[in-house]
C-alpha positions in Angstrom: 23.3 -11.5 62.5 20.9 -9.0 62.6 17.5 -9.3 61.8 17.7 -6.3 59.4 20.1 -8.2 57.7 17.8 -10.7 56.4 14.8 -8.3 55.7 16.4 -5.9 53.5 17.1 -8.2 50.7 13.3 -9.3 51.1 12.3 -6.1 51.0 14.1 -5.3 47.9 12.9 -8.5 46.2 9.2 -7.8 47.0 9.8 -4.3 45.6 10.9 -5.7 42.5 8.3 -7.9 42.1 5.5 -5.2 42.6 7.5 -2.8 40.0 7.4 -5.9 37.5 4.2 -6.6 37.9 3.1 -2.7 37.1 5.2 -3.0 34.1 3.1 -1.8 30.9 2.3 -4.5 28.4 4.7 -4.2 25.0 3.3 -1.7 22.8 1.6 -2.7 19.8 2.9 -0.1 17.7 6.4 -1.4 18.5 5.7 -5.0 17.9 3.9 -3.9 14.8 0.4 -5.1 15.0 -1.1 -1.7 13.5 0.3 -3.4 10.2 -2.3 -6.0 10.8 -5.2 -3.8 12.3 -8.3 -5.6 13.2 -11.4 -3.4 14.4 -15.1 -4.0 13.3 -16.5 -1.6 10.6 -12.8 -1.2 8.5 -13.0 -1.5 5.0 -10.5 -1.4 2.3 -11.8 -1.3 -1.4 -9.0 -2.6 -3.9 -9.0 -2.2 -7.9 -7.8 -5.6 -9.4 -6.5 -6.4 -12.8 -6.1 -9.9 -13.6 -4.7 -11.4 -16.9 -5.0 -14.9 -17.5 -3.4 -16.7 -20.4 -3.6 -19.8 -22.4 -1.9 -21.3 -25.3 -2.9 -20.0 -28.5 -5.3 -17.6 -27.1 -6.1 -14.0 -26.5 -5.0 -12.4 -23.4 -8.1 -12.4 -21.1 -8.5 -9.1 -19.1 -10.5 -8.9 -15.9 -10.6 -5.1 -14.2 -12.8 -5.3 -11.2 -13.2 -3.8 -7.5 -13.0 -5.8 -4.4 -14.5 -4.6 -0.9 -13.2 -6.3 2.1 -15.1 -5.3 5.4 -14.2 -6.3 9.1 -17.2 -7.7 10.6 -17.8 -8.2 14.3 -15.7 -10.5 16.5 -16.3 -14.1 17.5 -15.1 -17.1 19.0 -13.5 -19.6 16.0 -13.3 -23.1 16.2 -9.5 -23.1 17.6 -10.9 -20.7 20.7 -9.6 -17.7 19.8 -11.0 -14.2 19.2 -11.5 -13.6 15.2 -13.0 -11.4 12.9 -14.8 -12.1 10.0 -13.9 -10.5 6.8 -17.2 -9.9 4.6 -16.0 -9.5 0.9 -17.7 -7.9 -2.3 -17.0 -7.4 -5.7 -18.1 -5.2 -8.6 -16.9 -4.3 -11.9 -16.7 -0.2 -11.6 -18.2 2.5 -9.3 -21.5 2.6 -11.1 -22.6 -0.9 -10.0 -24.0 -2.2 -6.7 -21.6 -4.3 -4.8 -22.4 -7.9 -4.9 -21.5 -10.5 -2.2 -18.2 -12.5 -3.1 -17.3 -14.5 0.0 -16.3 -14.5 4.0 -12.8 -14.9 5.1 -11.5 -14.3 8.7 -8.6 -12.7 10.4 -7.0 -13.1 13.9 -4.1 -12.2 15.7 -2.9 -15.2 18.3 0.8 -15.4 19.9 2.2 -12.7 17.8 1.0 -14.1 14.2 -1.6 -12.4 11.9 -3.6 -14.9 10.5 -6.0 -14.8 7.9 -8.1 -17.6 6.5 -8.8 -17.5 3.2 -11.5 -20.4 1.4 -11.0 -22.4 4.4 -6.9 -22.2 4.5 -5.1 -20.5 7.6 -2.0 -18.6 6.4 0.3 -16.3 8.5 0.4 -13.2 7.0 2.6 -11.4 9.5 4.9 -12.5 12.4 5.5 -10.0 15.4 7.7 -8.1 16.2 8.2 -7.5 12.4 11.8 -7.0 11.1 13.7 -6.6 8.1 15.0 -10.3 7.1 12.3 -12.1 9.5 11.1 -15.4 8.1 8.5 -17.7 9.1 6.3 -20.6 7.5 3.1 -19.1 6.2 1.7 -22.4 6.0 2.3 -22.9 9.7 -1.6 -23.7 10.4 -2.5 -25.5 7.3 -1.7 -28.8 5.5 0.2 -27.3 2.8 4.2 -27.8 2.2 6.3 -25.3 4.1 6.4 -21.9 2.7 8.9 -19.7 4.4 7.5 -16.0 4.2 10.3 -13.3 4.4 9.8 -9.6 5.7 11.4 -6.8 3.8 11.7 -3.0 3.2 10.2 -2.4 6.9 9.2 1.2 7.9 10.0 2.2 4.0 7.4 4.1 2.0 5.4 2.7 -1.0 3.4 4.4 -3.6 -0.2 2.8 -4.4 -2.2 4.7 -7.3 -2.0 8.2 -6.0 -1.0 8.0 -2.6 2.1 7.2 -0.7 2.4 5.3 2.4 5.2 6.4 4.4 5.5 3.0 6.7 5.0 -0.3 5.3 6.3 -3.6 5.3 6.9 -6.0 2.3 6.2 -9.9 2.6 7.7 -11.7 -0.2 5.9 -15.4 -0.2 7.6 -16.5 -3.4 9.9 -14.9 -6.1 11.5 -17.6 -8.1 12.1 -16.9 -12.1 13.4 -19.6 -14.2 13.2 -20.1 -18.0 10.3 -22.1 -17.9 8.1 -20.5 -15.3 7.5 -17.5 -12.9 6.3 -17.5 -9.4 6.0 -14.7 -7.6 3.7 -13.6 -4.3 4.2 -10.5 -2.4 2.1 -8.4 0.0 2.4 -4.8 1.3 1.2 -3.8 4.6 1.0 -0.5 5.9 0.7 0.5 9.0 -3.0 1.7 10.7 -4.4 0.3 7.4 -3.1 -2.9 6.7 -3.0 -4.8 3.1 -2.5 -2.3 0.5 -0.7 -4.3 -2.6 -1.0 -7.8 -3.7 0.6 -9.6 -6.5 -0.1 -13.2 -7.4 2.0 -14.2 -10.4 2.1 -18.1 -12.1 3.1 -18.1 -15.3 4.6 -21.3 -17.4 6.9 -20.1 -20.2 7.2 -21.7 -23.8 9.5 -24.8 -24.0 8.0 -26.4 -27.1 10.8 -25.2 -29.5 14.5 -24.1 -29.0 13.7 -20.8 -30.4 11.1 -20.0 -27.6 13.3 -21.2 -24.9 14.4 -18.4 -22.5 12.3 -15.9 -24.1 9.7 -15.8 -21.7 7.0 -16.2 -23.9 3.7 -17.1 -21.9 2.3 -20.1 -22.8 -0.4 -20.2 -19.6 -0.8 -18.7 -16.2 -2.3 -15.8 -14.3 -1.1 -12.5 -13.1 -3.3 -10.3 -10.7 -2.4 -7.4 -8.9 -4.6 -5.9 -6.2 -4.0 -1.9 -5.1 -5.8 -0.1 -2.7 -8.1 2.4 -3.7 -9.5 3.9 -0.7 -10.1 2.7 2.8 -11.8 4.0 6.3 -14.3 2.9 9.0 -17.9 2.1 8.2 
């Protein structure tokens, strides 16, 4: 056998290795990272409607605005790069913003993670696709909670604006004769969270006539709708 016979496969292998090393990294847009943008100075303002229910009491209704600003990056306790989410609250446009809380967010191992009141939740898993399911409580001590992605790439309207490319994340959507539990979030490309609903309601079961009528005894319903967004 000739020397050329042995060197040709070797040259081909080296060439393939070089090509593979030069391949570009996966496109963030294809993976869906831009549903979970993290950039210092980005902000979102939400209109929040909140109803609290109690037995034999008038419904307590609150309407306020919440502003969330992405702060500078830092290294968190896990050794990962994270961003502070600085949150402000006010009742209406005529009032100044008041400091509310500081949360955080990070993108690690294809997980979009938000830490809220000291608990980390996997808000999104990438690459995002219809029917994709994951444990939103993967990084906290709560019981397993399977989130599911739906309506990927579909439009979604919030207040007066239509977002053409969104994903809906359903963390819970249960309704029985005795209660209703619903937690959903909607994310738009290059914007992030645009809509959130939290519903925990207990229905009347005290008498046979009220069972199944969805008469609310107590609970809470919150709806967040994005009002404006941009970069400061």
